[in-house]
C-alpha positions in Angstrom: 76.4 91.8 85.2 75.2 95.9 86.3 78.1 97.6 88.4 77.7 100.4 90.5 79.0 103.5 90.2 81.9 103.8 92.6 83.6 106.8 94.0 87.0 105.8 93.0 89.9 108.0 94.3 92.3 108.8 91.5 95.6 110.7 93.4 97.9 108.2 94.8 97.2 108.0 98.7 98.5 104.5 99.9 100.3 104.1 102.6 104.0 103.3 100.7 105.5 104.8 98.2 104.3 104.3 94.3 106.9 102.2 92.4 108.4 103.6 89.0 108.5 100.3 87.6 104.9 99.1 87.8 101.5 100.7 86.0 98.9 101.6 88.4 95.1 102.1 87.6 91.9 101.5 89.4 89.3 98.9 88.3 86.1 97.6 89.8 84.2 94.4 89.3 81.3 92.8 90.5 80.8 89.2 92.9 77.9 86.9 92.6 75.6 88.9 95.4 75.5 92.1 92.8 78.2 93.7 94.8 80.8 96.1 92.8 84.2 96.1 94.3 86.8 98.2 94.1 90.5 97.5 93.6 93.8 98.7 92.4 95.4 96.7 89.4 99.5 96.9 89.3 101.2 95.9 85.8 104.3 95.5 85.2 106.0 98.1 82.9 108.1 95.5 81.0 105.6 93.1 80.7 104.8 91.1 77.5 102.5 88.7 76.7 99.7 87.2 79.0 100.8 87.3 82.8 100.6 85.0 86.2 98.3 86.9 88.5 97.8 87.2 91.9 94.8 88.6 94.1 95.6 90.0 97.4 93.3 91.1 99.9 93.5 91.9 103.8 93.8 92.8 106.9 90.6 92.3 108.3 89.1 95.9 108.5 91.9 97.2 106.3 91.9 98.7 102.9 93.9 98.1 99.7 95.7 101.7 100.0 97.7 99.7 103.0 99.8 96.4 103.1 97.3 94.4 100.6 98.6 97.0 98.3 102.1 97.1 99.3 102.1 93.3 98.9 100.8 93.7 95.5 102.6 96.3 94.3 105.7 94.6 95.3 104.8 91.3 93.7 104.1 93.2 90.4 107.9 94.6 90.4 108.8 91.0 90.5 106.7 90.1 87.5 103.2 89.1 88.4 99.9 91.1 87.5 98.3 92.0 90.9 95.3 92.9 92.1 94.6 94.3 95.5 91.0 95.0 96.2 88.5 96.2 99.0 86.0 93.6 100.8 82.1 94.2 100.2 80.7 96.8 102.5 84.0 98.8 103.1 86.6 100.9 101.9 85.7 102.0 98.3 83.8 98.9 97.4 80.2 98.7 97.2 77.2 97.2 99.6 75.5 98.3 102.2 74.8 98.6 105.2 78.6 99.5 105.4 81.3 97.8 107.9 79.5 94.2 107.7 81.4 91.3 107.5 80.2 87.5 106.2 82.1 84.2 105.6 80.6 83.5 102.6 80.3 87.2 101.1 84.2 87.5 101.8 85.3 84.2 100.6 82.8 85.0 97.2 84.8 88.4 97.3 87.8 86.7 96.8 86.4 84.4 93.7 85.0 87.5 92.2 88.5 88.8 92.0 90.1 85.5 90.1 86.7 85.9 87.7 88.0 89.6 87.2 91.8 88.2 86.5 90.6 85.3 84.4 88.8 87.5 82.3 91.6 89.9 81.8 93.3 90.0 78.6 96.8 90.7 80.1 96.5 87.6 82.5 97.2 83.7 81.8 93.9 82.2 83.5 95.5 78.8 84.0 98.3 80.8 86.4 96.2 82.6 88.8 97.1 82.8 92.6 95.8 84.7 96.1 97.3 86.2 98.9 95.2 86.4 102.1 96.7 88.9 105.0 95.5 88.8 108.7 91.7 87.8 108.7 91.9 87.6 104.9 94.7 84.4 105.2 91.8 82.4 106.7 89.1 83.5 103.7 91.9 82.7 101.4 92.3 79.1 102.8 88.3 79.1 102.9 88.9 80.4 98.8 91.5 77.8 97.9 89.4 74.9 99.3 86.2 75.7 97.0 88.0 77.5 93.8 89.8 75.1 91.8 90.7 78.0 89.7 93.5 78.5 92.0 96.8 77.5 91.8 98.7 78.9 94.4 97.6 80.7 98.0 99.6 82.2 100.8 98.2 83.1 103.8 100.4 85.8 105.9 100.1 86.2 110.0 96.7 84.6 109.2 93.5 85.1 111.8 90.9 82.2 111.6 88.2 84.9 112.1 85.1 82.2 113.2 87.5 80.7 115.6 88.8 84.2 117.3 84.7 85.0 117.4 83.5 82.0 118.6 86.0 80.9 120.9 88.1 84.0 121.7 91.9 84.5 121.8 93.6 81.5 122.6 90.2 79.6 122.5 89.9 81.6 126.2 86.2 81.6 125.6 85.4 78.5 124.0 82.4 77.2 126.5 78.2 77.5 125.6 77.9 79.7 128.0 80.3 82.4 126.9 78.7 81.7 123.1 75.4 82.2 124.5 76.1 85.7 125.9 77.7 87.0 123.0 74.6 86.0 120.8 72.5 87.6 123.2 74.3 90.2 123.4 74.4 90.8 119.7 70.6 90.1 119.3 70.1 92.8 121.9 72.3 95.2 119.5 70.2 94.4 116.6 67.4 95.8 118.3 69.2 98.6 119.6 70.1 99.7 116.1 66.8 99.6 114.5 65.1 101.9 117.4 68.6 104.3 116.6 68.3 103.9 113.1 71.9 103.4 112.5 74.6 100.6 113.1 76.6 101.4 116.5 80.1 100.7 115.7 82.6 98.6 117.5 85.5 101.0 117.4 88.8 100.6 115.7 92.1 100.0 117.3 92.3 101.6 120.8 92.9 105.3 120.9 94.9 106.6 123.3 96.6 103.7 124.0 96.6 102.7 127.8 99.7 102.0 129.2 98.7 98.5 130.0 97.6 97.6 127.0 99.1 94.1 126.1 101.5 93.8 123.5 99.3 92.4 120.4 97.1 96.0 120.9 100.4 98.3 121.2 101.6 96.1 118.0 98.0 97.1 116.1 98.3 100.5 117.7 101.8 101.0 116.1 100.6 100.3 112.5 97.0 101.7 112.3 97.4 104.8 114.4 100.5 106.2 113.4 101.7 107.3 110.2 103.2 104.2 109.2 99.7 102.4 108.2 97.1 105.2 109.1 94.6 105.2 106.4 91.2 107.3 106.7 89.2 104.6 104.8 90.3 101.7 107.3 87.8 100.3 109.7 90.7 99.6 111.9 92.3 103.1 112.0 88.8 104.6 112.6 85.5 103.6 114.2 85.8 99.8 113.0 82.9 97.3 112.0 79.6 97.5 113.2 79.4 95.9 116.7 77.0 93.3 114.9 79.4 93.1 111.8 80.5 89.6 112.6 77.6 88.0 114.1 77.6 85.3 111.8 81.1 84.0 112.1 79.9 82.4 115.6 78.3 79.9 113.6 80.6 78.7 111.1 84.2 77.4 110.9 85.8 78.5 107.7 88.3 76.0 107.2 85.8 72.7 107.2 87.6 71.5 103.9 91.1 72.7 104.0 92.7 69.2 103.6 91.0 68.9 100.5 92.8 71.6 99.1 94.8 70.5 96.0 96.7 73.4 95.0 99.8 74.9 96.5 99.6 76.5 100.1 102.1 78.5 101.7 101.2 79.5 105.4 103.6 82.3 106.8 103.8 83.3 110.2 105.9 85.4 112.9 107.2 83.6 115.9 106.7 86.3 118.0 103.1 87.1 116.7 100.1 86.5 119.1 98.5 85.0 116.3 100.7 82.3 115.2 98.6 79.5 116.7 96.2 79.8 114.1 98.7 79.8 111.0 100.1 76.5 112.8 96.9 75.1 113.7 95.5 75.9 110.2 98.8 74.3 108.7 97.8 71.2 110.9 94.6 70.7 110.1 94.9 71.3 106.2 97.8 68.5 106.1 96.0 65.8 108.5 94.7 62.8 106.3 95.1 65.1 103.1 96.3 63.5 100.0 97.8 66.6 99.2 100.6 67.7 101.1 103.4 67.4 99.1 102.8 71.3 97.8 102.0 72.7 101.5 104.4 74.4 103.6 104.5 76.1 106.7 106.7 79.0 107.3 107.7 80.7 110.7 109.6 84.0 110.8 111.9 84.0 113.3 111.5 87.3 115.9 108.6 88.4 113.7 105.3 90.2 115.3 101.9 90.0 113.9 102.1 93.5 112.0 105.5 93.1 110.7 104.2 90.8 108.2 101.8 93.8 107.4 104.6 96.1 106.1 108.3 94.4 107.0 108.0 96.5 110.4 111.0 98.5 109.5 113.1 95.3 109.4 112.2 93.7 106.3 110.5 90.9 107.9 108.0 90.0 104.5 110.1 87.0 102.8 109.3 88.5 99.3 112.0 86.4 97.6 110.5 83.2 99.1 106.8 84.3 98.0 108.6 85.1 94.3 109.9 81.8 94.2 106.4 80.2 95.6 104.6 81.6 92.9 106.7 81.0 89.8 107.0 77.2 90.9 103.3 77.0 91.1 102.0 79.4 88.8 104.4 78.2 85.9 
């Protein structure tokens, strides 16, 4: 497959310190739409032979230099070969126009990462897993339902992006009229963008932070807009997605066949996260009327907010020991 020449930063520009026990390198690979994706490959320095591997992506609107890279490097410290990557149209990955999202293309991005790992000479292709964070937790479950090569999946602090777009937070906009108004606004924006010759950005996390901002907005601000998690290529840290970037999510539930996932799945969420209902409901739907429940698990982490599972929140909220045990068991 012909790959686009990407401008990959070679300096360490992550929001987390570099590990001394892991080899890091930049890689690129192509998805079935011909979009070239950029990734960071993490390999344990003491590794021998072919290794179990994990592809990591998310959150929705973040880049691999933020928490997906932290997850990837930490799991590499624990013996896995890992790949953190930028989705199509974002970060260092290719794809034009920029800052667009698609349930189909973004699911394909995960599958392309599995392609890359399957053909890597350092990887045991029979031992591949994925981790999806925030909106990419939903994409990870959708990928697990489609890609039989995946043996284990973790959805961390997940969003179902189709549900939140179509129904609003806590399903508060779940009506035909509310969806009609959204569709009409997006269709009008399409014409404005064409007239202006540019796509209008929706804006990232609000800045400055209003005094009366809801807790979850403060939670996002504390990560994306401070030294804790800010990155210049991150959509959420800066201008955000295009206003019409998620238009197709309105009509497409991504988790239609989640109860047919045969491989292992761990859904983990903080009980103080505004998004916890996404994880609980996704797990319930996944095990309902399913023949494959023995390897499914819901882990609720006491006191953890949504962004605590991005970087630990200063309280080691990410259960990396549990993740290690999960992947050792199911990538054996």
